[in-house]
C-alpha positions as CSV (number, residue, x, y, z in Angstrom):
1,M,4.8,6.7,5.1
2,I,3.7,3.2,4.2
3,Q,6.0,0.6,5.7
4,L,7.4,-2.3,3.6
5,G,8.1,-5.9,4.6
6,V,9.0,-9.4,3.3
7,S,8.1,-12.9,4.5
8,L,10.4,-15.8,5.3
9,Y,9.8,-19.4,6.3
10,P,13.0,-20.5,7.9
11,E,12.2,-24.2,7.9
12,Q,12.5,-24.0,4.1
13,E,15.5,-21.6,3.8
14,T,19.1,-21.7,4.9
15,L,20.6,-19.2,7.2
16,Q,22.8,-17.9,4.4
17,Q,19.7,-17.4,2.2
18,I,18.0,-15.6,5.0
19,E,21.0,-13.3,5.6
20,D,21.4,-12.5,1.9
21,Y,17.7,-11.8,1.4
22,L,17.2,-9.6,4.4
23,K,20.3,-7.6,3.6
24,L,19.0,-7.0,0.1
25,A,15.5,-6.2,1.2
26,N,16.7,-3.8,3.8
27,S,18.9,-2.0,1.2
28,Y,15.6,-1.2,-0.7
29,G,13.9,0.2,2.3
30,F,12.1,-2.8,3.8
31,S,11.8,-2.9,7.6
32,K,9.4,-5.7,8.5
33,V,9.7,-9.5,8.4
34,F,6.7,-11.8,8.6
35,T,6.9,-15.5,9.3
36,S,4.4,-18.3,10.1
37,L,5.1,-20.0,13.5
38,F,2.6,-22.7,13.3
39,S,3.6,-24.1,9.9
40,V,6.8,-25.6,11.3
41,E,7.1,-29.1,12.6
42,G,9.6,-30.1,15.3
43,T,10.2,-30.0,19.0
44,K,9.8,-26.9,21.1
45,E,13.6,-26.4,21.1
46,E,13.9,-26.9,17.4
47,I,11.1,-24.3,16.7
48,I,12.7,-21.8,19.0
49,G,16.0,-22.3,17.2
50,Y,14.5,-21.8,13.7
51,F,12.9,-18.5,14.6
52,R,15.5,-17.2,17.0
53,N,18.0,-17.4,14.1
54,L,15.6,-15.6,11.8
55,S,15.0,-12.9,14.4
56,D,18.7,-12.4,15.1
57,I,19.4,-11.8,11.5
58,A,16.4,-9.5,11.0
59,H,17.4,-7.4,14.1
60,K,20.9,-7.1,12.8
61,Y,19.4,-5.1,9.9
62,G,17.1,-3.1,12.1
63,M,14.0,-5.0,10.9
64,Q,11.0,-5.9,13.1
65,V,9.8,-9.5,13.2
66,Y,6.1,-10.5,13.0
67,G,5.2,-14.1,14.0
68,D,1.8,-15.7,13.1
69,C,0.4,-18.2,15.6
70,N,-2.8,-20.0,16.6
71,A,-4.2,-21.6,19.8
72,R,-2.6,-25.0,18.9
73,F,0.9,-23.3,18.7
74,F,0.2,-21.7,22.1
75,M,-0.3,-25.1,23.7
76,Q,2.6,-26.6,21.8
77,M,5.0,-24.0,23.1
78,N,3.5,-24.0,26.7
79,A,2.6,-20.3,26.3
80,S,-0.4,-18.7,27.9
81,P,-2.3,-15.4,27.4
82,D,-0.8,-14.2,30.7
83,D,2.8,-15.3,29.8
84,L,4.1,-14.5,26.3
85,S,7.7,-14.8,27.3
86,I,8.3,-17.6,24.9
87,F,7.7,-15.3,22.0
88,K,10.2,-12.8,23.4
89,Q,12.6,-15.7,23.6
90,I,12.0,-16.4,20.0
91,G,12.8,-12.8,19.2
92,L,9.4,-11.5,18.0
93,D,8.5,-7.9,18.0
94,V,4.8,-8.4,17.1
95,L,2.6,-11.5,17.6
96,R,-0.2,-12.2,15.1
97,L,-3.3,-14.1,16.2
98,D,-4.4,-16.1,13.2
99,L,-7.6,-16.9,15.0
100,M,-8.6,-15.3,18.3
101,F,-9.8,-17.1,21.4
102,N,-12.9,-14.9,21.4
103,D,-12.9,-14.3,25.1
104,E,-10.9,-12.4,27.8
105,R,-7.7,-14.3,26.8
106,D,-7.5,-12.1,23.7
107,V,-7.5,-9.0,25.9
108,A,-4.7,-10.4,28.1
109,I,-2.6,-11.1,24.9
110,V,-3.2,-7.5,23.6
111,N,-2.3,-6.0,27.0
112,N,0.7,-8.2,27.5
113,K,3.4,-7.2,29.9
114,E,6.2,-8.3,27.5
115,G,5.7,-5.3,25.3
116,L,4.8,-7.2,22.2
117,G,2.6,-5.6,19.5
118,V,-0.3,-7.7,18.6
119,Q,-1.9,-8.2,15.1
120,L,-5.5,-9.2,15.0
121,N,-7.2,-10.7,11.9
122,A,-8.5,-7.6,10.1
123,S,-11.3,-9.7,8.5
124,L,-12.8,-10.4,11.9
125,I,-14.0,-7.0,12.8
126,P,-16.7,-8.1,15.3
127,A,-14.0,-10.0,17.3
128,V,-11.7,-6.9,17.2
129,K,-14.5,-4.7,18.4
130,R,-15.2,-7.1,21.3
131,I,-11.5,-7.0,22.4
132,I,-11.6,-3.2,22.5
133,E,-14.9,-3.2,24.4
134,L,-13.4,-5.6,27.0
135,G,-10.4,-3.3,27.5
136,G,-7.9,-4.2,24.8
137,D,-5.3,-1.4,24.3
138,R,-5.8,0.0,20.8
139,S,-2.3,1.4,20.7
140,K,-0.9,-2.2,20.7
141,I,-3.2,-3.5,17.9
142,I,-2.5,-3.8,14.2
143,G,-5.2,-5.1,11.9
144,S,-3.6,-7.8,9.7
145,Y,-5.2,-9.3,6.6
146,N,-4.7,-12.9,5.6
147,F,-2.9,-14.0,2.4
148,Y,-4.5,-16.5,0.0
149,P,-2.3,-19.2,-1.6
150,L,-5.3,-20.7,-3.4
151,R,-6.4,-18.9,-6.6
152,N,-9.9,-17.3,-6.6
153,T,-10.1,-17.3,-2.8
154,G,-8.7,-13.8,-2.0
155,A,-10.4,-10.7,-0.7
156,D,-12.2,-8.1,-2.8
157,S,-11.2,-4.4,-2.7
158,Q,-14.4,-3.1,-1.3
159,S,-14.2,-5.4,1.8
160,I,-10.6,-4.2,2.4
161,L,-11.7,-0.5,2.0
162,E,-14.5,-0.9,4.5
163,A,-12.3,-2.7,7.0
164,N,-9.6,-0.1,6.7
165,R,-12.1,2.6,7.5
166,F,-13.0,0.9,10.7
167,F,-9.4,0.5,11.8
168,K,-8.6,4.1,11.0
169,S,-11.7,5.3,12.9
170,E,-10.3,3.5,15.9
171,G,-6.8,4.9,15.5
172,M,-5.3,1.6,14.4
173,K,-3.1,0.6,11.5
174,T,-3.6,-2.2,9.0
175,Q,-1.1,-4.6,7.3
176,I,-1.8,-6.3,4.0
177,F,0.0,-8.8,1.7
178,I,1.1,-8.4,-1.9
179,S,2.6,-11.1,-4.1
180,S,5.9,-11.5,-5.9
181,Q,5.5,-12.6,-9.5
182,V,8.6,-14.8,-9.4
183,R,7.8,-18.2,-10.7
184,G,8.2,-20.8,-7.9
185,S,8.2,-18.3,-5.0
186,H,6.8,-20.0,-1.9
187,G,4.8,-19.5,1.2
188,P,4.4,-21.8,4.2
189,W,2.4,-24.3,2.2
190,P,3.3,-26.4,-0.9
191,V,1.4,-24.1,-3.3
192,S,3.1,-21.6,-5.6
193,D,0.4,-19.5,-7.3
194,G,1.0,-16.1,-5.7
195,L,0.3,-15.0,-2.1
196,P,-1.7,-11.8,-2.0
197,T,-4.6,-10.6,0.2
198,I,-6.6,-9.2,-2.7
199,E,-7.5,-11.6,-5.5
200,E,-7.5,-9.1,-8.3
201,D,-3.9,-8.2,-7.4
202,R,-2.6,-11.8,-7.7
203,D,-1.1,-11.3,-11.2
204,L,-0.4,-7.6,-11.3
205,P,3.1,-6.0,-11.4
206,V,4.3,-5.4,-7.8
207,G,4.4,-1.6,-8.2
208,L,0.7,-1.5,-9.3
209,Q,-0.2,-3.8,-6.3
210,L,1.5,-1.3,-4.0
211,R,-0.4,1.7,-5.5
212,H,-3.6,-0.3,-5.1
213,V,-3.3,-1.1,-1.4
214,L,-2.1,2.5,-0.8
215,A,-5.3,3.8,-2.4
216,L,-7.3,1.4,-0.2
217,G,-5.6,3.0,2.9
218,C,-3.3,0.3,4.1
219,D,-0.3,1.3,6.4
220,E,2.0,-1.7,6.0
221,V,2.6,-3.9,2.9
222,I,4.3,-7.3,3.1
223,F,5.4,-9.6,0.3
224,G,3.6,-12.9,1.3
225,N,5.9,-15.1,-0.8
226,A,9.7,-15.6,-1.0
227,F,11.9,-14.9,-2.7
228,V,11.2,-11.5,-4.2
229,S,13.6,-10.7,-7.1
230,E,15.9,-7.7,-6.9
231,A,14.1,-6.3,-10.0
232,E,10.8,-6.3,-7.9
233,F,12.5,-4.7,-5.0
234,K,13.7,-2.0,-7.3
235,E,10.2,-1.6,-8.8
236,I,8.8,-1.1,-5.3
237,A,11.6,1.4,-4.4
238,D,10.9,3.4,-7.7
239,T,7.2,3.4,-7.0
240,M,7.8,4.7,-3.5
241,K,9.7,7.6,-5.0
242,Q,6.7,8.4,-7.1
243,I,4.3,8.1,-4.2
244,Y,6.2,10.4,-1.8
245,V,7.1,13.8,-3.3
246,Y,7.5,17.4,-2.1
247,G,5.2,20.2,-3.2
248,E,6.7,23.6,-3.0
249,D,4.8,26.6,-1.6
250,R,4.4,29.7,-3.6
251,P,4.2,33.3,-2.4
252,F,1.1,34.0,-4.5
253,Y,-1.0,31.1,-2.8
254,F,-3.4,33.3,-0.9
255,P,-4.6,32.5,2.6
256,G,-7.2,29.8,2.7
257,I,-5.9,28.0,-0.4
258,R,-3.1,26.5,1.6
259,T,-5.6,24.3,3.4
260,Q,-6.5,22.7,0.1
261,I,-3.5,22.7,-2.2
262,P,-1.0,19.9,-1.5
263,I,2.1,21.6,-0.1
264,G,5.2,20.0,1.7
265,D,5.7,16.3,1.9
266,I,2.9,14.7,-0.1
267,E,1.6,11.1,-0.4
268,R,-0.1,10.6,-3.7
269,I,-1.4,7.8,-6.1
270,P,0.8,7.7,-9.2
271,L,-0.9,6.9,-12.5
272,T,0.9,5.7,-15.7
273,I,0.0,7.9,-18.7
274,E,0.5,7.0,-22.3
275,L,1.7,10.4,-23.6
276,E,0.7,11.9,-27.0
277,P,3.7,12.5,-29.2
278,D,3.0,16.3,-29.7
279,V,2.7,17.3,-26.1
280,S,4.5,20.6,-25.4
281,D,7.3,21.0,-22.8
282,T,5.0,23.2,-20.7
283,E,2.3,20.4,-20.7
284,K,4.9,17.8,-19.7
285,E,6.0,20.1,-16.9
286,I,2.4,20.4,-15.7
287,L,2.0,16.7,-15.8
288,F,5.3,15.4,-14.3
289,D,7.0,18.3,-12.5
290,F,4.0,19.9,-10.9
291,T,3.4,17.8,-7.8
292,K,0.3,19.4,-6.5
293,H,-2.4,17.5,-8.3
294,N,-5.4,16.5,-6.2
295,S,-9.1,15.8,-6.9
296,S,-11.8,18.5,-6.7
297,E,-15.1,17.9,-4.9
298,Y,-17.0,16.1,-7.6
299,T,-15.4,13.4,-9.7
300,H,-18.3,11.6,-11.4
301,I,-17.6,13.2,-14.9
302,I,-14.0,14.5,-14.6
303,I,-11.3,14.3,-12.0
304,R,-10.2,17.9,-11.9
305,S,-6.8,19.1,-10.6
306,R,-7.3,22.9,-10.3
307,W,-4.1,24.2,-8.9
308,G,-2.0,24.3,-12.1
309,R,-4.0,27.4,-13.2
310,F,-2.3,29.4,-10.4
311,D,1.3,28.4,-11.2
312,Y,0.9,28.5,-15.0
313,R,-1.3,31.6,-15.3
314,P,1.4,33.7,-17.1
315,I,2.6,30.9,-19.3
316,P,1.0,30.3,-22.8
317,I,-0.7,27.0,-23.5
318,E,-1.6,27.1,-27.2
319,P,-4.7,25.2,-28.3
320,R,-3.8,22.1,-30.2
321,N,-6.1,20.3,-32.7
322,C,-7.4,16.9,-31.7
323,D,-9.6,14.8,-34.1
324,K,-11.5,13.2,-31.3
325,E,-15.2,14.3,-31.2
326,Y,-15.5,13.0,-27.7
327,F,-13.1,12.3,-24.9
328,E,-13.6,9.0,-23.0
329,E,-12.7,7.5,-19.7
330,G,-9.0,7.7,-18.9
331,D,-8.3,10.5,-21.3
332,V,-6.0,13.2,-19.8
333,L,-6.6,16.8,-20.7
334,I,-5.1,20.2,-20.0
335,I,-7.2,23.4,-20.3
336,N,-5.6,25.6,-23.0
337,G,-5.6,29.4,-23.6
338,N,-9.1,29.4,-25.0
339,I,-10.4,29.6,-21.4
340,P,-7.7,31.9,-19.8
341,R,-9.2,31.7,-16.3
342,Y,-8.8,27.9,-16.1
343,K,-5.7,27.5,-18.2
344,G,-3.3,24.9,-16.8
345,E,-6.0,22.8,-15.1
346,V,-5.6,19.0,-15.5
347,H,-8.7,16.8,-16.1
348,I,-9.0,13.1,-16.2
349,V,-12.2,12.0,-17.9
350,R,-14.5,9.5,-16.1
351,K,-17.5,9.8,-18.4
352,K,-17.7,10.6,-22.1
353,I,-17.6,14.4,-22.8
354,K,-17.6,16.4,-26.0
355,N,-14.4,17.9,-27.3
356,D,-15.2,21.7,-27.4
357,G,-11.6,22.8,-28.2
358,S,-10.9,24.2,-24.8
359,Q,-8.8,21.2,-23.7
360,N,-5.6,19.8,-25.1
361,Y,-5.5,16.0,-25.3
362,V,-2.2,15.0,-23.7
363,G,-2.6,11.2,-23.3
364,R,-4.6,8.6,-21.5
365,I,-4.2,6.5,-18.3
366,A,-2.9,3.0,-19.0
367,S,-5.9,0.7,-19.3
368,S,-4.6,-1.7,-16.6
369,E,-4.7,1.2,-14.1
370,L,-8.2,2.7,-14.8
371,F,-9.5,1.0,-11.7
372,L,-7.3,3.4,-9.6
373,L,-9.5,6.3,-10.7
374,D,-12.2,4.9,-8.5
375,Y,-10.1,6.0,-5.5
376,L,-9.5,9.6,-6.6
377,H,-12.3,11.2,-4.5
378,Y,-12.2,14.7,-3.0
379,M,-8.8,15.9,-1.9
380,V,-6.9,12.7,-2.8
381,N,-3.5,13.5,-4.2
382,F,-2.3,11.9,-7.5
383,G,0.5,12.3,-10.0
384,F,1.6,10.9,-13.4
385,I,4.3,8.5,-14.5
386,P,5.3,8.5,-18.2
387,Q,5.0,5.1,-19.8
């Protein structure tokens, strides 16, 4: 299951604000806290105090603390790659290297005796590969993307997708940032224009941002800016309930099909559908209660969810007139009784197709979410959310 987190910058926040915020975040299922160590001015003792207080509160709520640092901060705190005890003193669970040393010191940090997890900049894959080649322990590494306070400087989706494939191939997880839409929410720097990793997500609703980074294959999702509103926490929690569902088995699923049909605990990409007013109760049940939608092998013309035809074989689906001559990208269709063998299948149109009367038009994917269809390749699970 994808893990959720928030960010805090204790030099800008009171202890009471930190306490109230982490209590609220944790009540909505958030378990990680990110902070920037090197953005804080002060003496070594003052800096230890800032972050020790934050860590103590986070640990009180069972949350892990991730601290971002660089070489300058290492020197400022009298730390060394062979001795990370200062970070344990601060209370960190995971140390993030904003920029690596690019030599054997990185390996020493990853293989630290203090038991700290280590985040490496996920955008710097050649450096990560070198650390592994020199003996860095993969089990301690998490790939962590940057956030981008400055508009138009963030990452593109394809770069994130390709980097995630590398980390997964090496058995490592990745962490990415999404952005609260609360006006005036802040990061470590005096800029307030969102704090995402992916540029195209900067102004999206938070639930849609979460679905996007899930589709890209990220394992941990952190709000880069503070403070997130309770309404946004609730939106994330509601989205998680749509992402993680249970697909019941059926006695008539024959051997072999169980390796393809989603059964048990399922992770899926939820899609918002603008429903037609005359959709039948059976069609609504197929869309919303039937949890076992996943993409068939070819998705260039339609995204085809085949499994409804097994569960709904004995149930009538009457043909319904539709005045569309052609169906277009984003239209959602259910095969009706004119083709009994395939009755109950759900199709999402990718390229324009002719309406031949065999499919009932039940609605269309919200235009703001059409980009999610690009990620519904073979065997990817998906579902529907009524608008």
